[in-house]
matplotlib code that plots the C-alpha trace (Angstrom):
import matplotlib.pyplot as plt

x = [7.7, 4.2, 5.0, 8.1, 6.0, 3.4, 6.1, 7.6, 4.2, 3.5, 6.9, 6.4, 2.9, 4.2, 7.1, 4.7, 2.4, 5.1, 6.6, 3.2, 2.8, 6.3, 5.7, 2.3, 4.1, 6.8, 4.2, 2.3, 5.5, 6.8, 3.5, 3.3, 0.0, -1.7, -3.7, -7.4, -7.8, -4.9, -6.6, -9.9, -8.2, -6.1, -9.3, -10.9, -7.8, -7.7, -4.5, -2.9, 0.3, 1.0, 2.6, 0.4, -0.3, 3.5, 3.7, 5.3, 2.1, -1.4, -0.1, 2.2, -0.6, -2.9, -0.3, 0.3, -3.4, -3.9, -1.0, -1.2, -4.5, -3.0, -2.5, -5.0, -7.3, -7.8, -4.4, -5.4, -6.2, -7.3, -9.8, -11.5, -14.5, -16.1, -12.9, -12.8, -16.4, -15.6, -12.5, -14.4, -16.9, -14.2, -11.9, -14.4, -13.2, -14.8, -12.4, -13.3, -12.4, -9.7, -10.3, -8.6, -5.4, -4.2, -1.0, -0.9, 1.9, 2.3, 3.3, 1.6, 4.7, 4.7, 6.6, 4.1, 4.2, 7.5, 10.7, 13.8, 17.5, 18.5, 17.2, 18.1, 19.1, 20.2, 18.5, 14.7, 14.9, 13.9, 16.7, 19.3, 18.0, 17.8, 21.5, 22.3, 21.9, 18.7, 16.9, 16.3, 13.5, 14.3, 12.1, 14.1, 11.0, 9.3, 8.3, 11.0, 8.2, 10.2, 7.8, 9.8, 6.5, 4.6, 7.0, 6.4, 2.6, 1.0, -2.4, -1.5, -3.1, -0.4, -0.8, 1.3, -0.2, 1.3, 3.0, 4.7, 2.4, 2.3, -0.8, -2.5, -6.1, -7.5, -10.2, -7.5, -4.8, -4.6, -2.4, 0.7, 3.1, 5.6, 5.6, 6.4, 9.5, 10.9, 10.3, 13.7, 12.1, 9.8, 6.8, 4.5, 2.5, -0.4, -3.7, -7.1, -9.3, -12.1, -9.9, -11.4, -8.4, -4.6, -2.0, -0.3, 2.9, 6.0, 7.9, 9.2, 10.4, 9.0, 6.0, 8.1, 10.4, 7.5, 5.8, 9.0, 9.6, 6.2, 2.7, 1.1, 2.9, 1.9, 2.8, 2.0, -0.6, -2.7, -6.0, -6.9, -6.2, -8.4, -11.3, -11.3, -10.6, -9.5, -5.7, -6.4, -7.6, -5.3, -2.4, 0.7, 4.0, 7.3, 5.8, 3.6, 0.0, -0.6, -3.9, -4.5, -6.8, -7.9, -11.2, -13.3, -13.9, -14.9, -12.1, -14.0, -14.1, -10.4, -9.7, -11.8, -10.1, -6.6, -4.8, -2.6, -5.1, -3.0, -5.6, -6.8, -9.7, -8.5, -11.3, -12.0, -8.5, -8.9, -11.5, -9.5, -6.3, -8.0, -9.7, -6.5, -4.6, -6.8, -6.4, -2.7, -2.4, -4.4, -2.1, 1.0, -0.4]
y = [17.2, 16.1, 12.5, 12.6, 14.0, 11.3, 8.6, 9.9, 9.9, 6.4, 5.2, 6.8, 5.2, 1.8, 2.1, 3.1, 0.3, -2.4, -0.9, -1.1, -4.8, -5.5, -3.8, -5.6, -8.9, -8.2, -7.0, -10.3, -12.3, -10.4, -9.5, -10.8, -12.5, -11.8, -14.5, -13.3, -14.8, -12.6, -9.6, -10.3, -10.8, -7.6, -5.7, -6.9, -6.1, -2.5, -1.5, -0.1, -2.2, -2.2, -5.6, -6.8, -10.0, -10.8, -10.4, -7.6, -5.5, -6.4, -7.7, -10.1, -11.4, -11.8, -13.7, -16.0, -16.7, -17.6, -20.1, -21.7, -23.0, -23.4, -19.7, -18.1, -15.6, -13.7, -12.1, -8.7, -6.5, -3.5, -5.6, -6.9, -9.3, -8.1, -9.0, -12.5, -13.0, -11.9, -14.0, -17.0, -16.6, -16.1, -18.9, -21.3, -21.3, -21.1, -19.2, -17.3, -13.7, -13.2, -10.4, -7.3, -6.3, -2.8, -1.2, 0.7, 2.8, 1.4, 4.7, 8.0, 9.9, 13.2, 16.5, 17.6, 14.6, 12.8, 14.1, 14.5, 14.0, 16.3, 18.1, 16.4, 18.8, 16.3, 14.7, 14.4, 10.6, 8.1, 5.7, 8.4, 9.8, 6.3, 5.9, 8.8, 7.5, 5.6, 8.8, 12.2, 11.0, 9.8, 6.7, 4.5, 2.6, 5.7, 6.8, 9.0, 11.0, 11.9, 10.1, 7.3, 5.4, 8.3, 8.3, 4.6, 4.4, 3.9, 5.3, 8.2, 6.4, 7.6, 11.0, 13.3, 16.1, 19.4, 17.7, 15.1, 12.3, 9.7, 7.6, 5.4, 5.8, 2.2, 3.3, 4.0, 1.5, -1.4, -3.6, -3.6, -3.7, -1.3, 1.0, -2.0, -2.8, 0.8, 1.6, 1.4, 1.0, -1.9, -0.2, -0.4, -3.6, -5.3, -5.8, -7.1, -4.1, -5.7, -6.3, -3.5, -1.9, -1.8, -0.6, 2.5, 1.9, -0.3, 0.6, -2.1, 0.4, 0.1, 2.3, 4.9, 5.5, 5.8, 8.4, 10.4, 10.4, 10.1, 11.1, 8.6, 5.3, 2.0, 2.0, -1.7, -0.9, -4.0, -2.1, -3.3, -6.9, -6.6, -5.0, -7.4, -10.5, -12.5, -13.1, -14.5, -11.1, -8.6, -9.2, -7.3, -8.9, -7.4, -4.0, -3.7, -4.5, -6.8, -7.4, -10.7, -11.1, -14.7, -13.5, -10.3, -9.6, -5.9, -3.7, -0.4, -0.3, -1.1, 1.7, 4.2, 3.2, 3.2, 6.0, 7.0, 6.5, 4.2, 1.6, 3.0, 2.1, 0.6, 1.8, 5.2, 6.3, 9.4, 10.8, 9.8, 11.4, 14.7, 14.8, 14.2, 16.5, 19.4, 18.6, 18.3, 21.6, 23.3, 21.9, 23.0, 26.6]
z = [-71.2, -70.1, -71.0, -68.8, -66.0, -66.3, -66.5, -63.3, -61.5, -62.7, -61.5, -58.1, -57.8, -58.7, -56.3, -53.5, -54.4, -54.2, -51.1, -49.5, -50.5, -49.1, -45.8, -45.4, -46.1, -43.5, -41.0, -41.3, -40.8, -37.7, -36.1, -32.5, -32.1, -28.7, -27.1, -27.1, -23.6, -22.4, -24.0, -22.2, -18.8, -19.3, -20.0, -16.8, -14.6, -13.1, -14.9, -11.7, -12.3, -8.6, -8.4, -5.5, -7.3, -7.5, -11.2, -13.3, -13.8, -14.9, -18.3, -16.6, -14.3, -17.3, -19.2, -16.3, -15.7, -19.4, -19.3, -15.9, -14.5, -11.1, -10.5, -8.1, -9.7, -6.4, -6.2, -7.5, -4.4, -6.4, -8.4, -5.3, -5.2, -8.5, -10.4, -8.9, -10.0, -13.6, -13.8, -12.5, -15.4, -18.0, -16.9, -15.6, -12.1, -8.7, -6.5, -3.4, -2.8, -0.1, 2.3, 1.2, 3.1, 3.5, 4.8, 8.1, 9.7, 13.2, 14.7, 15.6, 16.7, 14.9, 15.5, 18.1, 20.4, 19.9, 21.3, 19.2, 19.9, 17.1, 14.0, 10.8, 8.0, 5.4, 2.5, 2.8, 2.9, 5.6, 4.9, 4.9, 8.2, 9.9, 9.2, 11.5, 15.0, 14.0, 13.2, 14.9, 17.2, 20.6, 20.1, 17.7, 16.8, 15.4, 11.9, 10.3, 8.6, 5.4, 3.1, 1.3, 1.4, -0.1, -3.1, -4.0, -3.5, -6.9, -5.9, -3.5, -0.5, 1.9, 3.5, 5.6, 7.7, 8.8, 11.8, 9.6, 10.8, 8.1, 7.7, 5.1, 3.8, 3.7, 1.3, -1.3, -0.5, -2.9, -0.8, -3.1, -0.2, -1.9, 1.2, 3.4, 1.4, 1.6, 5.3, 7.0, 10.4, 9.3, 11.0, 8.0, 8.2, 6.4, 8.1, 6.9, 6.1, 8.1, 11.1, 13.1, 14.7, 14.8, 17.3, 16.0, 17.9, 17.4, 20.6, 22.9, 25.4, 29.0, 29.9, 31.8, 28.9, 26.4, 28.6, 28.6, 24.9, 23.2, 24.1, 21.8, 22.4, 24.0, 27.7, 28.2, 30.8, 29.7, 30.0, 26.5, 27.6, 30.7, 28.9, 25.9, 28.0, 25.0, 24.5, 21.1, 20.0, 21.8, 24.2, 25.4, 24.4, 25.2, 26.3, 23.2, 22.6, 19.6, 17.9, 16.3, 13.4, 13.8, 15.2, 15.1, 18.7, 18.9, 20.3, 20.4, 24.2, 24.4, 22.0, 24.0, 27.3, 25.9, 27.9, 25.0, 22.2, 20.0, 19.2, 15.9, 13.6, 10.3, 8.1, 9.6, 10.3, 8.1, 10.4, 13.5, 12.2, 11.3, 14.7, 16.6, 14.4, 15.3, 19.0, 18.7, 16.8, 19.5, 22.2, 20.2, 20.1]

ax = plt.figure().add_subplot(projection="3d")
ax.plot(x, y, z, "-o")
ax.set_aspect("equal")
plt.show()
């Protein structure tokens, strides 16, 4: 009886041993060998997988960099300047860091200041709403405020306040452009983070119409043009002020003098929005 038990244990041990050898052999044959350079690049990348570089996630970008020496190493917006410096050392390159770009909502029309043609009671979705008479707001260039952009942001940089005003925090935005692609009104645009200001309006309506339907829209008064005195920096085209980022002429005075306060700081928009929100809530009450 004891001998039978020992034989059984021995057989099981031998079977386990040979199965282990077999699995080890199979594992060595089918193991996918990872390029050590790819591993090092992947470790340096931020791991956000936002797609801003144009590749399918950080792993895809790392793989492309390891195989193609012509691919730029400054395509990762979240990584910033420090990442470019590290990749330069690792890959033996001498690339410069491109200025970070961030997304901005070119509209400030919220529930307190923009008039509506009707109240939309359907699906909480910007695209769906825009298919009904181009949205509920009278200004058809305005933000729908339903937050399609919020749903796709990988880093939660897009905020919406109690008045359904949608805005993007430049200190968090990684420049992946996902929000740009889902906005049915095409009013989310990319600007250089060090560009100073942007015009938070997309309306091409005439000034009289804008005054009637929105309290925070560009009225094409050209005060910003006159104060700045540089058409290569800011100019009114088709009833809308446009800021150009080919130079860095200060627009602070133009922003202060703007009668509808639509020239907004890029970096400090969070402070600006919270301040104007408090004022708008007080007016609403």
